[in-house]
Jmol script that loads the backbone (N, CA, C; Angstrom):
load data "model"
ATOM      1  N   MET A   1      30.496  47.804  31.574  1.00  0.00           N
ATOM      2  CA  MET A   1      30.026  46.693  30.780  1.00  0.00           C
ATOM      3  C   MET A   1      28.970  47.193  29.800  1.00  0.00           C
ATOM      4  N   HIS A   2      28.962  46.658  28.595  1.00  0.00           N
ATOM      5  CA  HIS A   2      28.012  47.044  27.551  1.00  0.00           C
ATOM      6  C   HIS A   2      26.888  46.006  27.466  1.00  0.00           C
ATOM      7  N   TYR A   3      25.660  46.460  27.289  1.00  0.00           N
ATOM      8  CA  TYR A   3      24.506  45.573  27.156  1.00  0.00           C
ATOM      9  C   TYR A   3      23.800  45.849  25.848  1.00  0.00           C
ATOM     10  N   ASP A   4      23.247  44.798  25.246  1.00  0.00           N
ATOM     11  CA  ASP A   4      22.403  44.930  24.059  1.00  0.00           C
ATOM     12  C   ASP A   4      20.954  44.779  24.481  1.00  0.00           C
ATOM     13  N   THR A   5      20.068  45.427  23.749  1.00  0.00           N
ATOM     14  CA  THR A   5      18.636  45.326  23.995  1.00  0.00           C
ATOM     15  C   THR A   5      17.969  44.756  22.752  1.00  0.00           C
ATOM     16  N   PHE A   6      17.090  43.772  22.955  1.00  0.00           N
ATOM     17  CA  PHE A   6      16.375  43.146  21.853  1.00  0.00           C
ATOM     18  C   PHE A   6      14.881  43.217  22.107  1.00  0.00           C
ATOM     19  N   VAL A   7      14.105  43.398  21.061  1.00  0.00           N
ATOM     20  CA  VAL A   7      12.661  43.252  21.145  1.00  0.00           C
ATOM     21  C   VAL A   7      12.398  41.769  20.939  1.00  0.00           C
ATOM     22  N   LYS A   8      11.774  41.136  21.916  1.00  0.00           N
ATOM     23  CA  LYS A   8      11.564  39.685  21.874  1.00  0.00           C
ATOM     24  C   LYS A   8      10.175  39.288  21.411  1.00  0.00           C
ATOM     25  N   ALA A   9       9.187  40.165  21.575  1.00  0.00           N
ATOM     26  CA  ALA A   9       7.821  39.766  21.228  1.00  0.00           C
ATOM     27  C   ALA A   9       6.974  40.963  20.839  1.00  0.00           C
ATOM     28  N   LEU A  10       5.992  40.681  19.994  1.00  0.00           N
ATOM     29  CA  LEU A  10       4.957  41.648  19.631  1.00  0.00           C
ATOM     30  C   LEU A  10       3.612  40.966  19.832  1.00  0.00           C
ATOM     31  N   ILE A  11       2.620  41.734  20.243  1.00  0.00           N
ATOM     32  CA  ILE A  11       1.276  41.200  20.418  1.00  0.00           C
ATOM     33  C   ILE A  11       0.367  41.921  19.436  1.00  0.00           C
ATOM     34  N   VAL A  12      -0.367  41.147  18.653  1.00  0.00           N
ATOM     35  CA  VAL A  12      -1.279  41.694  17.653  1.00  0.00           C
ATOM     36  C   VAL A  12      -2.708  41.447  18.129  1.00  0.00           C
ATOM     37  N   VAL A  13      -3.481  42.523  18.256  1.00  0.00           N
ATOM     38  CA  VAL A  13      -4.883  42.422  18.673  1.00  0.00           C
ATOM     39  C   VAL A  13      -5.717  43.353  17.799  1.00  0.00           C
ATOM     40  N   PRO A  14      -7.008  43.067  17.671  1.00  0.00           N
ATOM     41  CA  PRO A  14      -7.871  44.010  16.959  1.00  0.00           C
ATOM     42  C   PRO A  14      -7.841  45.368  17.661  1.00  0.00           C
ATOM     43  N   ALA A  15      -7.961  46.416  16.893  1.00  0.00           N
ATOM     44  CA  ALA A  15      -7.931  47.770  17.446  1.00  0.00           C
ATOM     45  C   ALA A  15      -8.905  47.890  18.612  1.00  0.00           C
ATOM     46  N   GLY A  16      -8.429  48.467  19.703  1.00  0.00           N
ATOM     47  CA  GLY A  16      -9.259  48.693  20.878  1.00  0.00           C
ATOM     48  C   GLY A  16      -9.311  47.530  21.854  1.00  0.00           C
ATOM     49  N   GLU A  17      -8.790  46.376  21.460  1.00  0.00           N
ATOM     50  CA  GLU A  17      -8.796  45.209  22.346  1.00  0.00           C
ATOM     51  C   GLU A  17      -7.574  45.250  23.263  1.00  0.00           C
ATOM     52  N   PRO A  18      -7.684  44.717  24.489  1.00  0.00           N
ATOM     53  CA  PRO A  18      -6.526  44.663  25.396  1.00  0.00           C
ATOM     54  C   PRO A  18      -5.562  43.549  24.982  1.00  0.00           C
ATOM     55  N   ILE A  19      -4.351  43.585  25.503  1.00  0.00           N
ATOM     56  CA  ILE A  19      -3.347  42.591  25.129  1.00  0.00           C
ATOM     57  C   ILE A  19      -3.705  41.184  25.605  1.00  0.00           C
ATOM     58  N   TYR A  20      -4.605  41.060  26.561  1.00  0.00           N
ATOM     59  CA  TYR A  20      -5.038  39.749  27.038  1.00  0.00           C
ATOM     60  C   TYR A  20      -6.293  39.265  26.308  1.00  0.00           C
ATOM     61  N   SER A  21      -6.657  39.930  25.205  1.00  0.00           N
ATOM     62  CA  SER A  21      -7.841  39.574  24.427  1.00  0.00           C
ATOM     63  C   SER A  21      -7.777  38.126  23.946  1.00  0.00           C
ATOM     64  N   GLU A  22      -8.936  37.493  23.834  1.00  0.00           N
ATOM     65  CA  GLU A  22      -9.011  36.145  23.267  1.00  0.00           C
ATOM     66  C   GLU A  22      -8.539  36.128  21.820  1.00  0.00           C
ATOM     67  N   GLN A  23      -8.535  37.290  21.167  1.00  0.00           N
ATOM     68  CA  GLN A  23      -8.130  37.384  19.770  1.00  0.00           C
ATOM     69  C   GLN A  23      -6.656  37.774  19.624  1.00  0.00           C
ATOM     70  N   ALA A  24      -5.928  37.820  20.722  1.00  0.00           N
ATOM     71  CA  ALA A  24      -4.520  38.226  20.691  1.00  0.00           C
ATOM     72  C   ALA A  24      -3.647  37.137  20.066  1.00  0.00           C
ATOM     73  N   THR A  25      -2.701  37.567  19.254  1.00  0.00           N
ATOM     74  CA  THR A  25      -1.687  36.687  18.685  1.00  0.00           C
ATOM     75  C   THR A  25      -0.334  37.230  19.116  1.00  0.00           C
ATOM     76  N   THR A  26       0.480  36.370  19.701  1.00  0.00           N
ATOM     77  CA  THR A  26       1.822  36.767  20.118  1.00  0.00           C
ATOM     78  C   THR A  26       2.825  36.227  19.113  1.00  0.00           C
ATOM     79  N   VAL A  27       3.667  37.116  18.608  1.00  0.00           N
ATOM     80  CA  VAL A  27       4.748  36.752  17.698  1.00  0.00           C
ATOM     81  C   VAL A  27       6.038  37.054  18.442  1.00  0.00           C
ATOM     82  N   SER A  28       6.862  36.023  18.645  1.00  0.00           N
ATOM     83  CA  SER A  28       8.064  36.217  19.456  1.00  0.00           C
ATOM     84  C   SER A  28       9.273  35.523  18.830  1.00  0.00           C
ATOM     85  N   ILE A  29      10.442  35.847  19.366  1.00  0.00           N
ATOM     86  CA  ILE A  29      11.682  35.205  18.968  1.00  0.00           C
ATOM     87  C   ILE A  29      12.095  34.277  20.094  1.00  0.00           C
ATOM     88  N   ASP A  30      12.486  33.073  19.722  1.00  0.00           N
ATOM     89  CA  ASP A  30      12.962  32.102  20.704  1.00  0.00           C
ATOM     90  C   ASP A  30      14.282  31.543  20.197  1.00  0.00           C
ATOM     91  N   ASP A  31      15.027  30.927  21.079  1.00  0.00           N
ATOM     92  CA  ASP A  31      16.295  30.314  20.702  1.00  0.00           C
ATOM     93  C   ASP A  31      16.582  29.217  21.703  1.00  0.00           C
ATOM     94  N   GLU A  32      16.620  27.994  21.222  1.00  0.00           N
ATOM     95  CA  GLU A  32      16.890  26.847  22.097  1.00  0.00           C
ATOM     96  C   GLU A  32      18.305  26.343  21.849  1.00  0.00           C
ATOM     97  N   ALA A  33      19.243  27.274  21.734  1.00  0.00           N
ATOM     98  CA  ALA A  33      20.668  27.005  21.528  1.00  0.00           C
ATOM     99  C   ALA A  33      20.983  26.414  20.155  1.00  0.00           C
ATOM    100  N   VAL A  34      20.046  26.544  19.206  1.00  0.00           N
ATOM    101  CA  VAL A  34      20.296  26.077  17.841  1.00  0.00           C
ATOM    102  C   VAL A  34      20.157  27.218  16.837  1.00  0.00           C
ATOM    103  N   GLY A  35      19.937  28.420  17.338  1.00  0.00           N
ATOM    104  CA  GLY A  35      19.730  29.588  16.493  1.00  0.00           C
ATOM    105  C   GLY A  35      18.324  30.123  16.677  1.00  0.00           C
ATOM    106  N   PRO A  36      18.148  31.410  16.443  1.00  0.00           N
ATOM    107  CA  PRO A  36      16.844  32.026  16.673  1.00  0.00           C
ATOM    108  C   PRO A  36      15.797  31.569  15.653  1.00  0.00           C
ATOM    109  N   PHE A  37      14.544  31.535  16.118  1.00  0.00           N
ATOM    110  CA  PHE A  37      13.406  31.242  15.260  1.00  0.00           C
ATOM    111  C   PHE A  37      12.207  32.011  15.777  1.00  0.00           C
ATOM    112  N   VAL A  38      11.194  32.178  14.930  1.00  0.00           N
ATOM    113  CA  VAL A  38       9.997  32.934  15.281  1.00  0.00           C
ATOM    114  C   VAL A  38       8.921  31.964  15.753  1.00  0.00           C
ATOM    115  N   VAL A  39       8.195  32.365  16.774  1.00  0.00           N
ATOM    116  CA  VAL A  39       7.099  31.575  17.322  1.00  0.00           C
ATOM    117  C   VAL A  39       5.824  32.406  17.234  1.00  0.00           C
ATOM    118  N   VAL A  40       4.745  31.791  16.760  1.00  0.00           N
ATOM    119  CA  VAL A  40       3.433  32.436  16.691  1.00  0.00           C
ATOM    120  C   VAL A  40       2.503  31.653  17.605  1.00  0.00           C
ATOM    121  N   GLU A  41       1.874  32.364  18.550  1.00  0.00           N
ATOM    122  CA  GLU A  41       1.017  31.706  19.537  1.00  0.00           C
ATOM    123  C   GLU A  41      -0.338  32.388  19.640  1.00  0.00           C
ATOM    124  N   GLN A  42      -1.374  31.556  19.817  1.00  0.00           N
ATOM    125  CA  GLN A  42      -2.726  32.033  20.093  1.00  0.00           C
ATOM    126  C   GLN A  42      -3.353  31.107  21.117  1.00  0.00           C
ATOM    127  N   SER A  43      -4.142  31.669  22.017  1.00  0.00           N
ATOM    128  CA  SER A  43      -4.839  30.821  22.973  1.00  0.00           C
ATOM    129  C   SER A  43      -6.342  30.893  22.798  1.00  0.00           C
ATOM    130  N   GLY A  44      -6.836  31.913  22.138  1.00  0.00           N
ATOM    131  CA  GLY A  44      -8.285  32.020  21.954  1.00  0.00           C
ATOM    132  C   GLY A  44      -8.994  32.041  23.288  1.00  0.00           C
ATOM    133  N   ASN A  45     -10.087  31.320  23.371  1.00  0.00           N
ATOM    134  CA  ASN A  45     -10.845  31.311  24.631  1.00  0.00           C
ATOM    135  C   ASN A  45     -10.588  30.039  25.440  1.00  0.00           C
ATOM    136  N   SER A  46      -9.500  29.333  25.125  1.00  0.00           N
ATOM    137  CA  SER A  46      -9.170  28.130  25.888  1.00  0.00           C
ATOM    138  C   SER A  46      -7.848  28.339  26.621  1.00  0.00           C
ATOM    139  N   GLU A  47      -7.552  27.425  27.523  1.00  0.00           N
ATOM    140  CA  GLU A  47      -6.278  27.502  28.240  1.00  0.00           C
ATOM    141  C   GLU A  47      -5.140  26.920  27.414  1.00  0.00           C
ATOM    142  N   LYS A  48      -5.474  26.157  26.380  1.00  0.00           N
ATOM    143  CA  LYS A  48      -4.465  25.553  25.510  1.00  0.00           C
ATOM    144  C   LYS A  48      -3.910  26.622  24.573  1.00  0.00           C
ATOM    145  N   VAL A  49      -2.595  26.678  24.459  1.00  0.00           N
ATOM    146  CA  VAL A  49      -1.944  27.630  23.572  1.00  0.00           C
ATOM    147  C   VAL A  49      -1.526  26.902  22.294  1.00  0.00           C
ATOM    148  N   ASP A  50      -2.009  27.392  21.153  1.00  0.00           N
ATOM    149  CA  ASP A  50      -1.591  26.853  19.869  1.00  0.00           C
ATOM    150  C   ASP A  50      -0.334  27.583  19.453  1.00  0.00           C
ATOM    151  N   ARG A  51       0.672  26.827  18.984  1.00  0.00           N
ATOM    152  CA  ARG A  51       1.984  27.414  18.712  1.00  0.00           C
ATOM    153  C   ARG A  51       2.580  26.803  17.455  1.00  0.00           C
ATOM    154  N   ILE A  52       3.159  27.661  16.618  1.00  0.00           N
ATOM    155  CA  ILE A  52       3.979  27.179  15.512  1.00  0.00           C
ATOM    156  C   ILE A  52       5.338  27.872  15.609  1.00  0.00           C
ATOM    157  N   SER A  53       6.373  27.138  15.256  1.00  0.00           N
ATOM    158  CA  SER A  53       7.734  27.676  15.262  1.00  0.00           C
ATOM    159  C   SER A  53       8.214  27.745  13.820  1.00  0.00           C
ATOM    160  N   ILE A  54       8.821  28.872  13.442  1.00  0.00           N
ATOM    161  CA  ILE A  54       9.243  29.085  12.060  1.00  0.00           C
ATOM    162  C   ILE A  54      10.731  29.385  12.021  1.00  0.00           C
ATOM    163  N   ASP A  55      11.467  28.515  11.377  1.00  0.00           N
ATOM    164  CA  ASP A  55      12.900  28.728  11.175  1.00  0.00           C
ATOM    165  C   ASP A  55      13.082  29.785  10.076  1.00  0.00           C
ATOM    166  N   PRO A  56      14.024  30.701  10.224  1.00  0.00           N
ATOM    167  CA  PRO A  56      14.215  31.738   9.201  1.00  0.00           C
ATOM    168  C   PRO A  56      14.429  31.183   7.792  1.00  0.00           C
ATOM    169  N   THR A  57      15.040  30.011   7.665  1.00  0.00           N
ATOM    170  CA  THR A  57      15.284  29.462   6.330  1.00  0.00           C
ATOM    171  C   THR A  57      14.009  28.971   5.661  1.00  0.00           C
ATOM    172  N   GLU A  58      12.988  28.609   6.432  1.00  0.00           N
ATOM    173  CA  GLU A  58      11.739  28.139   5.838  1.00  0.00           C
ATOM    174  C   GLU A  58      10.742  29.273   5.587  1.00  0.00           C
ATOM    175  N   TRP A  59      11.030  30.472   6.095  1.00  0.00           N
ATOM    176  CA  TRP A  59      10.080  31.572   5.997  1.00  0.00           C
ATOM    177  C   TRP A  59       9.703  31.928   4.566  1.00  0.00           C
ATOM    178  N   PRO A  60      10.632  32.059   3.613  1.00  0.00           N
ATOM    179  CA  PRO A  60      10.211  32.438   2.258  1.00  0.00           C
ATOM    180  C   PRO A  60       9.163  31.479   1.666  1.00  0.00           C
ATOM    181  N   ALA A  61       9.367  30.185   1.808  1.00  0.00           N
ATOM    182  CA  ALA A  61       8.414  29.219   1.269  1.00  0.00           C
ATOM    183  C   ALA A  61       7.099  29.261   2.043  1.00  0.00           C
ATOM    184  N   LEU A  62       7.183  29.372   3.357  1.00  0.00           N
ATOM    185  CA  LEU A  62       5.985  29.433   4.182  1.00  0.00           C
ATOM    186  C   LEU A  62       5.190  30.702   3.886  1.00  0.00           C
ATOM    187  N   LYS A  63       5.889  31.829   3.766  1.00  0.00           N
ATOM    188  CA  LYS A  63       5.233  33.095   3.457  1.00  0.00           C
ATOM    189  C   LYS A  63       4.536  33.027   2.105  1.00  0.00           C
ATOM    190  N   ALA A  64       5.196  32.449   1.105  1.00  0.00           N
ATOM    191  CA  ALA A  64       4.594  32.319  -0.223  1.00  0.00           C
ATOM    192  C   ALA A  64       3.335  31.453  -0.164  1.00  0.00           C
ATOM    193  N   ALA A  65       3.395  30.352   0.583  1.00  0.00           N
ATOM    194  CA  ALA A  65       2.228  29.481   0.714  1.00  0.00           C
ATOM    195  C   ALA A  65       1.078  30.206   1.406  1.00  0.00           C
ATOM    196  N   ILE A  66       1.379  30.948   2.459  1.00  0.00           N
ATOM    197  CA  ILE A  66       0.348  31.692   3.185  1.00  0.00           C
ATOM    198  C   ILE A  66      -0.266  32.755   2.282  1.00  0.00           C
ATOM    199  N   GLU A  67       0.569  33.502   1.560  1.00  0.00           N
ATOM    200  CA  GLU A  67       0.043  34.544   0.673  1.00  0.00           C
ATOM    201  C   GLU A  67      -0.814  33.950  -0.438  1.00  0.00           C
ATOM    202  N   THR A  68      -0.423  32.795  -0.962  1.00  0.00           N
ATOM    203  CA  THR A  68      -1.223  32.133  -1.995  1.00  0.00           C
ATOM    204  C   THR A  68      -2.598  31.770  -1.461  1.00  0.00           C
ATOM    205  N   LEU A  69      -2.634  31.155  -0.283  1.00  0.00           N
ATOM    206  CA  LEU A  69      -3.913  30.742   0.275  1.00  0.00           C
ATOM    207  C   LEU A  69      -4.748  31.920   0.766  1.00  0.00           C
ATOM    208  N   MET A  70      -4.105  32.992   1.207  1.00  0.00           N
ATOM    209  CA  MET A  70      -4.862  34.193   1.576  1.00  0.00           C
ATOM    210  C   MET A  70      -5.558  34.776   0.348  1.00  0.00           C
ATOM    211  N   ALA A  71      -4.876  34.763  -0.800  1.00  0.00           N
ATOM    212  CA  ALA A  71      -5.486  35.245  -2.044  1.00  0.00           C
ATOM    213  C   ALA A  71      -6.695  34.378  -2.411  1.00  0.00           C
ATOM    214  N   VAL A  72      -6.572  33.061  -2.221  1.00  0.00           N
ATOM    215  CA  VAL A  72      -7.700  32.164  -2.481  1.00  0.00           C
ATOM    216  C   VAL A  72      -8.853  32.499  -1.537  1.00  0.00           C
ATOM    217  N   CYS A  73      -8.561  32.731  -0.266  1.00  0.00           N
ATOM    218  CA  CYS A  73      -9.609  33.102   0.697  1.00  0.00           C
ATOM    219  C   CYS A  73     -10.324  34.375   0.275  1.00  0.00           C
ATOM    220  N   HIS A  74      -9.561  35.364  -0.183  1.00  0.00           N
ATOM    221  CA  HIS A  74     -10.177  36.620  -0.636  1.00  0.00           C
ATOM    222  C   HIS A  74     -11.095  36.372  -1.828  1.00  0.00           C
ATOM    223  N   GLU A  75     -10.677  35.532  -2.764  1.00  0.00           N
ATOM    224  CA  GLU A  75     -11.513  35.219  -3.930  1.00  0.00           C
ATOM    225  C   GLU A  75     -12.779  34.491  -3.513  1.00  0.00           C
ATOM    226  N   ILE A  76     -12.654  33.528  -2.607  1.00  0.00           N
ATOM    227  CA  ILE A  76     -13.827  32.814  -2.118  1.00  0.00           C
ATOM    228  C   ILE A  76     -14.774  33.783  -1.425  1.00  0.00           C
ATOM    229  N   GLY A  77     -14.211  34.704  -0.621  1.00  0.00           N
ATOM    230  CA  GLY A  77     -15.024  35.701   0.074  1.00  0.00           C
ATOM    231  C   GLY A  77     -15.780  36.593  -0.893  1.00  0.00           C
ATOM    232  N   LYS A  78     -15.121  36.990  -1.985  1.00  0.00           N
ATOM    233  CA  LYS A  78     -15.795  37.818  -3.001  1.00  0.00           C
ATOM    234  C   LYS A  78     -16.946  37.048  -3.632  1.00  0.00           C
ATOM    235  N   LYS A  79     -16.713  35.768  -3.952  1.00  0.00           N
ATOM    236  CA  LYS A  79     -17.766  34.945  -4.549  1.00  0.00           C
ATOM    237  C   LYS A  79     -18.916  34.768  -3.578  1.00  0.00           C
ATOM    238  N   ASP A  80     -18.601  34.559  -2.306  1.00  0.00           N
ATOM    239  CA  ASP A  80     -19.650  34.414  -1.294  1.00  0.00           C
ATOM    240  C   ASP A  80     -20.479  35.678  -1.196  1.00  0.00           C
ATOM    241  N   GLN A  81     -19.822  36.839  -1.235  1.00  0.00           N
ATOM    242  CA  GLN A  81     -20.543  38.104  -1.150  1.00  0.00           C
ATOM    243  C   GLN A  81     -21.452  38.287  -2.355  1.00  0.00           C
ATOM    244  N   ARG A  82     -20.964  37.905  -3.551  1.00  0.00           N
ATOM    245  CA  ARG A  82     -21.802  38.021  -4.756  1.00  0.00           C
ATOM    246  C   ARG A  82     -22.984  37.066  -4.654  1.00  0.00           C
ATOM    247  N   SER A  83     -22.769  35.862  -4.135  1.00  0.00           N
ATOM    248  CA  SER A  83     -23.857  34.898  -3.984  1.00  0.00           C
ATOM    249  C   SER A  83     -24.891  35.412  -3.005  1.00  0.00           C
ATOM    250  N   GLU A  84     -24.426  35.978  -1.903  1.00  0.00           N
ATOM    251  CA  GLU A  84     -25.349  36.515  -0.908  1.00  0.00           C
ATOM    252  C   GLU A  84     -26.120  37.696  -1.478  1.00  0.00           C
ATOM    253  N   ALA A  85     -25.463  38.536  -2.283  1.00  0.00           N
ATOM    254  CA  ALA A  85     -26.148  39.675  -2.899  1.00  0.00           C
ATOM    255  C   ALA A  85     -27.217  39.179  -3.860  1.00  0.00           C
ATOM    256  N   HIS A  86     -26.935  38.073  -4.542  1.00  0.00           N
ATOM    257  CA  HIS A  86     -27.901  37.499  -5.473  1.00  0.00           C
ATOM    258  C   HIS A  86     -29.102  36.926  -4.726  1.00  0.00           C
ATOM    259  N   LEU A  87     -28.842  36.245  -3.617  1.00  0.00           N
ATOM    260  CA  LEU A  87     -29.919  35.618  -2.865  1.00  0.00           C
ATOM    261  C   LEU A  87     -30.702  36.607  -2.014  1.00  0.00           C
ATOM    262  N   CYS A  88     -30.015  37.581  -1.473  1.00  0.00           N
ATOM    263  CA  CYS A  88     -30.648  38.542  -0.571  1.00  0.00           C
ATOM    264  C   CYS A  88     -30.234  39.952  -0.975  1.00  0.00           C
ATOM    265  N   PRO A  89     -30.792  40.490  -2.053  1.00  0.00           N
ATOM    266  CA  PRO A  89     -30.367  41.825  -2.489  1.00  0.00           C
ATOM    267  C   PRO A  89     -30.700  42.880  -1.439  1.00  0.00           C
ATOM    268  N   THR A  90     -29.781  43.825  -1.309  1.00  0.00           N
ATOM    269  CA  THR A  90     -30.013  44.932  -0.392  1.00  0.00           C
ATOM    270  C   THR A  90     -30.908  45.954  -1.074  1.00  0.00           C
ATOM    271  N   PRO A  91     -31.580  46.771  -0.306  1.00  0.00           N
ATOM    272  CA  PRO A  91     -32.440  47.791  -0.909  1.00  0.00           C
ATOM    273  C   PRO A  91     -31.645  48.639  -1.904  1.00  0.00           C
ATOM    274  N   GLY A  92     -32.221  48.844  -3.078  1.00  0.00           N
ATOM    275  CA  GLY A  92     -31.556  49.662  -4.100  1.00  0.00           C
ATOM    276  C   GLY A  92     -30.668  48.869  -5.028  1.00  0.00           C
ATOM    277  N   SER A  93     -30.493  47.555  -4.771  1.00  0.00           N
ATOM    278  CA  SER A  93     -29.691  46.725  -5.668  1.00  0.00           C
ATOM    279  C   SER A  93     -30.590  45.750  -6.389  1.00  0.00           C
ATOM    280  N   THR A  94     -30.058  45.140  -7.438  1.00  0.00           N
ATOM    281  CA  THR A  94     -30.831  44.158  -8.174  1.00  0.00           C
ATOM    282  C   THR A  94     -30.324  42.765  -7.865  1.00  0.00           C
ATOM    283  N   ALA A  95     -31.156  41.769  -8.070  1.00  0.00           N
ATOM    284  CA  ALA A  95     -30.799  40.390  -7.770  1.00  0.00           C
ATOM    285  C   ALA A  95     -29.791  39.819  -8.742  1.00  0.00           C
ATOM    286  N   THR A  96     -29.470  40.513  -9.819  1.00  0.00           N
ATOM    287  CA  THR A  96     -28.540  39.974 -10.806  1.00  0.00           C
ATOM    288  C   THR A  96     -27.145  40.527 -10.651  1.00  0.00           C
ATOM    289  N   GLU A  97     -26.880  41.277  -9.585  1.00  0.00           N
ATOM    290  CA  GLU A  97     -25.534  41.842  -9.376  1.00  0.00           C
ATOM    291  C   GLU A  97     -24.512  40.762  -9.137  1.00  0.00           C
TER     292      GLU A  97
END
end "model"
wireframe off; spacefill off
backbone 0.3
color backbone group
């Protein structure tokens, strides 16, 4: 008899953290007899598991939306860093940076 092997899940954690870390995110494949879909789960420091399910057909639009908002987050972060540098200059820098 022939068997197939599938990778069903990946766990993403910050470098050096164990797989049971509060910061762990599990990305897995599930199938409830309607076709495979991706599941993203996080539990953080609570017993409640937050979960989203992503159908392959919705991924392009979802990915584009996530990438758009990640770019906005990066821009906000840059502005915040410039504001903090202005308010609290580090030694050797000027307050007008």
